[in-house]
C-alpha positions as CSV (number, residue, x, y, z in Angstrom):
1,M,42.2,-33.0,8.5
2,R,44.7,-31.1,6.4
3,S,42.5,-29.8,3.6
4,L,41.2,-26.3,4.2
5,R,38.2,-27.0,1.9
6,K,37.2,-30.0,4.1
7,R,37.6,-27.9,7.2
8,L,35.4,-25.1,5.8
9,V,32.7,-27.5,4.6
10,V,32.7,-29.4,7.9
11,T,32.6,-26.2,9.9
12,F,29.7,-24.8,7.8
13,T,27.8,-28.1,8.1
14,I,28.3,-28.4,11.9
15,V,27.1,-24.8,12.3
16,A,24.1,-25.3,10.0
17,V,23.1,-28.6,11.6
18,T,23.5,-27.2,15.1
19,A,21.5,-24.1,14.3
20,S,18.8,-26.2,12.6
21,V,18.5,-28.6,15.5
22,M,18.4,-25.8,18.0
23,V,15.7,-23.8,16.1
24,A,13.7,-26.9,15.2
25,G,13.9,-28.3,18.8
26,I,12.9,-25.0,20.4
27,G,10.1,-24.5,17.9
28,Y,8.9,-28.0,18.2
29,Q,8.8,-27.8,22.0
30,L,7.0,-24.5,21.9
31,V,4.4,-25.8,19.4
32,R,4.0,-29.1,21.2
33,G,3.6,-27.3,24.6
34,E,1.0,-24.9,23.2
35,L,-0.9,-27.6,21.3
36,L,-1.1,-29.9,24.3
37,H,-2.0,-27.1,26.6
38,R,-4.9,-26.1,24.4
39,A,-6.1,-29.7,24.1
40,E,-5.9,-30.2,27.8
41,S,-7.6,-26.8,28.5
42,S,-10.4,-27.6,26.1
43,A,-11.0,-31.1,27.5
44,I,-10.9,-29.9,31.1
45,E,-13.3,-27.0,30.3
46,D,-15.8,-29.3,28.6
47,V,-15.7,-31.6,31.6
48,R,-16.1,-28.7,34.0
49,D,-19.0,-27.2,32.1
50,V,-20.9,-30.4,32.2
51,L,-20.3,-31.0,35.8
52,D,-21.0,-27.4,36.8
53,R,-24.6,-27.8,35.6
54,M,-25.1,-30.4,38.2
55,T,-24.2,-28.1,41.1
56,L,-26.9,-25.5,40.2
57,P,-29.4,-24.6,43.1
58,I,-32.9,-25.9,43.4
59,G,-35.4,-24.4,40.9
60,T,-33.1,-24.3,37.9
61,S,-34.7,-25.9,35.0
62,D,-31.6,-27.5,33.3
63,L,-30.7,-29.7,36.3
64,L,-29.7,-33.3,35.3
65,W,-31.8,-34.4,38.3
66,P,-33.6,-32.6,41.2
67,N,-31.5,-32.1,44.3
68,D,-34.2,-33.7,46.4
69,A,-34.6,-36.8,44.3
70,S,-32.6,-39.9,44.3
71,V,-30.2,-40.6,41.4
72,T,-31.6,-43.0,38.9
73,D,-30.0,-45.1,36.3
74,D,-31.3,-42.7,33.7
75,D,-29.5,-39.9,35.5
76,L,-26.2,-41.7,35.5
77,A,-26.6,-42.7,31.8
78,G,-27.4,-39.0,31.0
79,L,-24.3,-37.8,32.7
80,V,-22.1,-40.4,31.0
81,E,-23.7,-39.5,27.6
82,S,-23.1,-35.7,28.3
83,L,-19.4,-36.3,29.0
84,S,-18.9,-38.8,26.1
85,G,-17.7,-37.8,22.7
86,P,-16.0,-39.2,19.5
87,D,-12.6,-39.2,21.1
88,R,-13.7,-39.6,24.7
89,Q,-14.4,-42.5,27.0
90,V,-16.1,-42.1,30.4
91,V,-15.9,-44.1,33.5
92,L,-18.4,-43.2,36.3
93,E,-18.2,-44.6,39.8
94,Y,-21.2,-44.1,42.2
95,G,-21.3,-45.8,45.5
96,Q,-21.4,-49.5,45.4
97,E,-22.8,-49.7,42.0
98,V,-20.9,-51.2,39.1
99,P,-18.9,-48.5,37.4
100,R,-20.6,-47.2,34.3
101,T,-18.7,-46.6,31.0
102,S,-19.6,-44.9,27.8
103,D,-20.8,-47.0,24.8
104,G,-18.0,-48.8,23.0
105,A,-15.5,-47.9,25.7
106,T,-12.3,-50.0,25.8
107,L,-11.0,-48.5,29.0
108,G,-12.3,-49.1,32.5
109,P,-11.5,-48.5,36.2
110,D,-8.4,-50.6,36.0
111,D,-6.8,-48.0,33.7
112,I,-7.1,-45.2,36.3
113,P,-3.9,-44.6,38.2
114,D,-4.2,-44.7,42.0
115,K,-2.5,-41.3,42.3
116,L,-5.0,-39.6,40.1
117,R,-7.9,-41.3,41.9
118,A,-6.6,-40.0,45.2
119,E,-6.2,-36.4,43.8
120,A,-9.6,-36.4,42.2
121,R,-11.3,-36.7,45.6
122,N,-10.3,-33.2,46.5
123,R,-10.2,-31.3,43.2
124,L,-10.4,-31.7,39.4
125,S,-7.2,-33.4,38.3
126,Y,-5.7,-34.5,35.0
127,Q,-2.8,-36.6,33.8
128,T,-1.4,-37.6,30.4
129,L,-1.0,-41.3,29.9
130,M,0.1,-43.7,27.2
131,I,-2.4,-46.6,27.0
132,N,-2.0,-49.2,24.3
133,D,0.5,-47.0,22.5
134,E,-2.1,-44.2,22.3
135,P,-1.6,-40.9,24.1
136,M,-4.5,-40.1,26.4
137,L,-5.5,-37.2,28.7
138,L,-7.3,-38.5,31.8
139,V,-9.5,-36.0,33.6
140,G,-11.0,-37.0,37.0
141,T,-13.0,-35.4,39.7
142,D,-15.7,-36.0,42.4
143,V,-19.2,-34.7,41.5
144,E,-20.6,-32.1,43.9
145,R,-23.9,-30.2,44.1
146,L,-25.2,-27.1,45.9
147,T,-27.2,-27.3,49.0
148,G,-30.0,-24.9,49.9
149,T,-27.6,-22.8,51.9
150,G,-25.3,-22.3,49.0
151,S,-22.6,-24.7,50.0
152,T,-21.6,-27.8,48.1
153,R,-21.4,-31.3,49.2
154,S,-20.2,-34.5,47.6
155,T,-22.6,-36.8,45.8
156,G,-20.4,-39.8,46.3
157,M,-20.0,-39.9,42.5
158,S,-16.6,-39.8,40.6
159,V,-16.2,-39.3,36.9
160,Y,-13.1,-40.0,34.8
161,V,-12.9,-38.9,31.2
162,F,-10.3,-40.4,28.9
163,V,-9.6,-38.0,26.1
164,S,-7.7,-39.3,23.1
165,M,-4.8,-37.2,21.9
166,R,-4.5,-38.9,18.5
167,N,-5.2,-35.8,16.5
168,E,-2.7,-33.7,18.5
169,E,-0.1,-36.5,18.1
170,R,-0.8,-36.6,14.3
171,V,-0.3,-32.8,14.1
172,L,3.0,-33.2,16.0
173,A,4.1,-36.0,13.7
174,N,3.4,-33.8,10.7
175,L,5.3,-31.0,12.4
176,R,8.3,-33.3,13.0
177,Y,8.3,-34.4,9.4
178,A,8.2,-30.8,8.2
179,L,11.0,-29.8,10.5
180,L,13.1,-32.8,9.2
181,Q,12.5,-31.7,5.6
182,A,13.4,-28.1,6.5
183,G,16.6,-29.4,8.3
184,L,17.6,-31.4,5.2
185,L,17.0,-28.4,3.0
186,T,19.0,-26.2,5.3
187,L,21.8,-28.8,5.2
188,V,21.9,-28.8,1.4
189,I,21.9,-25.0,1.4
190,A,24.7,-24.9,4.0
191,L,26.8,-27.4,2.0
192,S,26.3,-25.4,-1.2
193,L,27.2,-22.2,0.5
194,A,30.2,-23.9,2.2
195,L,31.5,-25.2,-1.2
196,L,31.0,-21.8,-2.8
197,S,32.6,-20.0,0.1
198,A,35.5,-22.5,0.1
199,R,36.0,-22.0,-3.6
200,Q,36.0,-18.2,-3.3
201,V,38.6,-18.4,-0.4
202,L,40.7,-21.2,-1.8
203,L,40.9,-20.1,-5.4
204,P,43.0,-17.0,-4.6
205,I,45.1,-19.1,-2.2
206,R,45.8,-21.6,-4.9
207,R,46.8,-18.8,-7.3
208,L,49.1,-17.4,-4.6
209,G,50.6,-20.9,-4.1
210,A,51.2,-21.4,-7.8
211,A,52.7,-17.9,-8.1
212,A,55.0,-18.6,-5.1
213,R,56.2,-21.8,-6.7
214,A,56.8,-20.0,-9.9
215,L,58.7,-17.3,-8.0
216,G,60.8,-20.0,-6.3
217,A,61.5,-21.5,-9.7
218,G,63.1,-18.3,-10.8
219,E,60.2,-16.6,-12.6
220,L,60.7,-13.3,-10.8
221,D,58.3,-11.4,-13.0
222,T,55.4,-13.4,-11.6
223,R,52.5,-11.1,-10.6
224,L,48.8,-11.6,-9.7
225,P,45.8,-9.5,-10.5
226,V,44.2,-7.8,-7.4
227,H,40.4,-8.0,-7.2
228,G,38.4,-6.3,-4.5
229,R,39.5,-4.8,-1.2
230,D,39.2,-7.7,1.3
231,E,42.0,-9.4,3.2
232,L,42.8,-11.7,0.3
233,A,43.2,-8.8,-2.0
234,E,45.6,-7.2,0.5
235,L,47.5,-10.4,0.6
236,T,47.8,-10.5,-3.2
237,A,48.9,-6.9,-3.3
238,T,51.6,-7.7,-0.6
239,F,52.7,-10.7,-2.7
240,N,53.1,-8.5,-5.7
241,E,55.1,-5.9,-3.8
242,T,57.3,-8.6,-2.3
243,A,57.9,-10.2,-5.7
244,A,58.8,-6.8,-7.2
245,A,61.3,-6.1,-4.4
246,L,62.7,-9.6,-4.7
247,E,63.1,-9.2,-8.5
248,Q,64.9,-6.0,-8.0
249,T,67.2,-7.4,-5.3
250,V,68.0,-10.5,-7.3
251,S,68.7,-8.5,-10.4
252,E,71.1,-6.3,-8.4
253,L,72.8,-9.4,-6.9
254,R,73.1,-11.1,-10.3
255,G,74.6,-7.9,-11.7
256,L,77.1,-7.8,-8.8
257,E,77.9,-11.5,-9.2
258,A,78.4,-11.1,-12.9
259,M,80.7,-8.2,-12.3
260,S,82.6,-10.2,-9.7
261,R,83.0,-13.2,-12.0
262,R,84.2,-10.9,-14.8
263,F,86.7,-9.3,-12.5
264,V,88.1,-12.6,-11.3
265,A,88.3,-13.9,-14.9
266,D,89.9,-10.6,-16.2
267,V,92.4,-10.5,-13.3
268,S,93.3,-14.1,-13.7
269,H,93.9,-13.7,-17.5
270,E,95.9,-10.5,-16.9
271,L,98.1,-12.2,-14.3
272,R,98.8,-15.1,-16.6
273,T,101.2,-13.2,-18.9
274,P,103.4,-11.6,-16.2
275,L,103.4,-14.9,-14.4
276,T,104.7,-16.7,-17.4
277,T,107.6,-14.1,-17.6
278,M,108.2,-14.5,-13.8
279,I,108.3,-18.3,-14.1
280,A,110.9,-18.0,-16.8
281,V,113.0,-15.7,-14.7
282,T,112.6,-17.9,-11.6
283,D,113.9,-20.9,-13.6
284,M,117.1,-18.9,-14.3
285,L,117.3,-17.8,-10.6
286,S,116.8,-21.4,-9.5
287,E,119.8,-22.4,-11.5
288,E,121.9,-19.6,-10.1
289,A,120.6,-19.9,-6.5
290,G,123.5,-22.2,-5.6
291,K,126.1,-19.6,-6.5
292,L,124.4,-16.9,-4.4
293,P,125.1,-16.2,-0.8
294,E,123.1,-18.4,1.7
295,D,120.5,-15.7,2.6
296,A,120.1,-14.7,-1.1
297,G,119.8,-18.3,-2.1
298,Q,117.1,-19.0,0.5
299,A,115.2,-15.9,-0.6
300,T,115.4,-17.0,-4.2
301,H,114.0,-20.5,-3.4
302,L,111.2,-18.8,-1.4
303,V,110.3,-16.5,-4.3
304,V,110.3,-19.4,-6.7
305,K,108.0,-21.4,-4.5
306,E,105.5,-18.6,-4.0
307,I,105.5,-17.9,-7.8
308,V,104.7,-21.5,-8.5
309,R,102.0,-21.4,-5.9
310,L,100.6,-18.2,-7.5
311,R,100.6,-19.8,-10.9
312,V,98.5,-22.7,-9.5
313,L,96.1,-20.3,-7.9
314,V,95.7,-18.3,-11.1
315,E,95.1,-21.5,-13.1
316,H,92.5,-22.6,-10.6
317,L,90.8,-19.2,-10.7
318,I,90.6,-19.3,-14.5
319,E,89.1,-22.8,-14.3
320,V,86.6,-21.6,-11.7
321,S,85.6,-18.6,-13.8
322,R,84.9,-20.9,-16.7
323,F,82.5,-22.9,-14.6
324,D,80.8,-19.8,-13.2
325,S,80.3,-18.3,-16.7
326,G,79.0,-21.6,-18.1
327,A,81.9,-21.8,-20.6
328,A,83.0,-25.2,-19.4
329,V,82.3,-27.8,-22.2
330,L,82.5,-31.6,-21.9
331,H,84.3,-33.5,-24.7
332,R,83.7,-37.2,-24.3
333,E,85.6,-40.0,-25.8
334,N,86.3,-43.6,-25.1
335,V,89.2,-43.7,-22.6
336,D,91.2,-46.6,-21.2
337,V,90.7,-45.8,-17.5
338,G,93.8,-47.7,-16.4
339,D,96.0,-45.9,-18.8
340,A,94.5,-42.5,-17.9
341,L,95.1,-43.0,-14.2
342,A,98.6,-44.3,-14.8
343,D,99.4,-41.3,-17.0
344,C,98.0,-38.9,-14.4
345,L,100.3,-40.2,-11.7
346,E,103.3,-40.5,-13.9
347,M,103.1,-36.9,-15.2
348,R,103.2,-35.6,-11.7
349,G,105.8,-38.1,-10.4
350,W,103.4,-39.9,-8.1
351,S,103.6,-43.4,-9.5
352,D,105.9,-44.7,-6.8
353,Q,103.7,-43.2,-4.0
354,V,100.3,-44.5,-5.1
355,K,99.1,-48.1,-5.5
356,L,96.8,-48.4,-8.6
357,T,94.2,-51.2,-8.9
358,V,92.3,-51.2,-12.2
359,P,90.9,-54.2,-14.3
360,P,92.7,-54.4,-17.6
361,G,90.9,-53.1,-20.7
362,L,88.5,-50.9,-18.7
363,I,87.1,-48.6,-21.4
364,Y,84.7,-45.8,-20.5
365,S,83.3,-42.6,-22.1
366,L,84.9,-39.6,-20.4
367,D,86.4,-36.2,-21.0
368,P,90.1,-37.2,-20.6
369,R,91.3,-33.7,-19.6
370,R,88.7,-33.2,-17.0
371,F,89.0,-36.8,-15.7
372,D,92.7,-36.1,-15.3
373,V,92.0,-32.9,-13.3
374,I,89.6,-34.8,-11.0
375,V,92.1,-37.6,-10.3
376,A,95.0,-35.2,-9.9
377,N,93.2,-33.2,-7.3
378,L,92.0,-36.2,-5.3
379,A,95.3,-38.0,-5.4
380,G,97.3,-34.8,-4.7
381,N,95.0,-34.1,-1.7
382,A,95.6,-37.6,-0.4
383,L,99.4,-37.3,-0.8
384,S,99.6,-33.8,0.7
385,H,97.3,-34.2,3.7
386,G,97.0,-37.9,4.2
387,A,99.5,-40.7,4.8
388,P,100.7,-43.7,2.8
389,P,99.7,-46.0,1.5
390,V,97.5,-44.1,-1.0
391,L,95.2,-46.4,-2.9
392,I,93.3,-45.7,-6.2
393,S,90.9,-48.3,-7.6
394,A,88.4,-48.2,-10.4
395,R,85.6,-50.5,-11.5
396,V,82.5,-50.4,-13.6
397,L,79.1,-50.9,-11.8
398,P,75.7,-51.3,-13.5
399,S,75.1,-47.7,-12.7
400,G,78.4,-46.3,-14.0
401,L,82.1,-45.9,-13.3
402,E,83.4,-45.8,-9.8
403,V,86.9,-44.5,-8.8
404,M,88.0,-44.6,-5.2
405,V,90.9,-42.7,-3.7
406,R,91.9,-43.5,-0.1
407,D,94.8,-42.5,2.2
408,H,95.7,-43.9,5.6
409,G,96.3,-40.7,7.5
410,E,94.5,-39.1,10.4
411,G,91.5,-38.3,8.3
412,I,89.6,-35.1,7.8
413,P,87.9,-33.8,11.0
414,R,84.3,-35.1,11.1
415,Q,82.9,-31.6,11.4
416,A,84.8,-30.5,8.3
417,L,83.4,-33.2,6.0
418,P,80.3,-31.2,4.8
419,H,82.6,-28.3,3.7
420,V,85.5,-30.1,2.0
421,F,84.1,-29.1,-1.4
422,D,83.6,-25.5,-0.5
423,R,85.8,-23.0,-2.3
424,F,88.9,-21.9,-0.3
425,F,88.0,-24.2,2.5
426,K,90.9,-25.8,4.3
427,A,90.3,-28.3,7.1
428,G,92.3,-27.7,10.3
429,V,94.5,-24.8,11.5
430,T,97.7,-26.3,10.1
431,R,96.3,-26.5,6.6
432,T,95.4,-22.8,6.3
433,R,99.0,-22.1,5.4
434,S,99.5,-25.1,3.1
435,D,100.6,-24.9,-0.5
436,G,97.1,-25.6,-1.8
437,S,94.7,-23.0,-3.1
438,G,91.6,-24.4,-1.4
439,L,90.0,-24.7,-4.9
440,G,91.2,-28.2,-6.0
441,L,88.3,-30.2,-4.5
442,S,85.8,-27.6,-5.6
443,I,87.1,-27.9,-9.2
444,A,87.1,-31.7,-9.0
445,K,83.5,-31.7,-7.9
446,A,82.5,-29.2,-10.7
447,N,84.2,-31.5,-13.3
448,A,82.4,-34.5,-11.9
449,E,79.0,-32.7,-12.1
450,L,79.8,-31.7,-15.6
451,H,79.9,-35.5,-16.3
452,R,76.6,-35.6,-14.4
453,G,78.4,-37.5,-11.7
454,T,79.2,-37.0,-8.0
455,I,82.1,-37.1,-5.6
456,T,81.5,-38.2,-2.0
457,V,83.8,-38.3,1.0
458,K,83.8,-40.4,4.2
459,L,86.1,-41.4,7.0
460,A,87.7,-44.8,6.3
461,E,89.3,-45.4,9.7
462,P,92.2,-44.8,9.2
463,G,92.3,-42.2,6.6
464,T,89.8,-40.6,4.2
465,Q,88.1,-42.1,1.2
466,F,86.8,-40.0,-1.8
467,T,84.6,-41.8,-4.3
468,L,84.0,-40.5,-7.8
469,W,80.9,-41.8,-9.6
470,V,80.3,-41.1,-13.3
471,P,77.0,-42.4,-14.8
472,R,76.8,-44.0,-18.2
473,P,76.3,-41.4,-20.9
């Protein structure tokens, strides 16, 4: 269960139901026990009072029959009548006579349990029974009377009184119904409180979540109002403090980044003018290098090579600074892809080193200058660090233009594949001193993304394959 609202509601409901069941159960048991105890006590006392009158000594005027007289049918009928009542049925057993029952009785000697019959011989006993789906209290005892010496002796008579517990059961049924209603009402109240509490807890959390998403989207001025002094208010205040600190830090970092970009751009542009002059001088030195002594000639060639490398690095830095500053602009036009690829290779003297496979008449909307930069970087990387044959193919798919550049060298180390488009990254120890600037693939990827396309790389076994994809505009 992932929803916090559901967990809170379920928790509140379980607690409320558990508490209601416990309180109702305990209360019901207490009331039931007290009610049945009173009913039992009342019935037993009534039976005891009637029977006690029969054990009075000789000379008392309210005897049911004289102690010195035999028991007549009228005496037995009077005893049964004295013990009978609206909710009572009496069974009287006396010697060998047929057991007597109260008028309209539906119960008889067969309904008396043997256990109670045995206990009733020694003392007044009682037991609760369920007879014909009706709760009954059965009270039984032997009838005794006083002798002239003050002792008691058995009369040989046993009485059993069935007391109906219908009224008590009806009271308990009403109590159960009332407790059920109270439980349902408690459940409704608990659910209402759970939903209200969940809303009070979750609303600030939702606001914090929305503010965090806004903060992650770059809205660093996002703040939340703080209400109250509870834990959620403290959390909101902490969020505001964190957001303020983050905004300040990001602003400082952005300022430093902008300064760094301006510095690179300014330095690159400032280096362009003296480099132009140096290249012109190195051209003259290159022509005269053959006339110089051997050491001076080698030094001249080394200087010329490093100046050319420096020029490439400066040009790449200028291009990178355009992308970083957002000044790079795409100028699309319909380009013959085959001619564009052939011109790129021919301008750099690579036509004999690269095999080109392009369907004739392949026209696509591209920025020709930036497309040339992408292909030049990919092909130059394959020629410099791969092995022949180097293959370039192009085709149009339903999703866009696909250009593949593959070499058949040893391939880029597998652990270096995720970093080949990083700036200044060079795969392998031997490539750290290569003529490249480490920016070519990064610039190629930036130009592809300017076309809203991608460049991917994979091992082709043997070699490495770069794939340029440019979607339809």
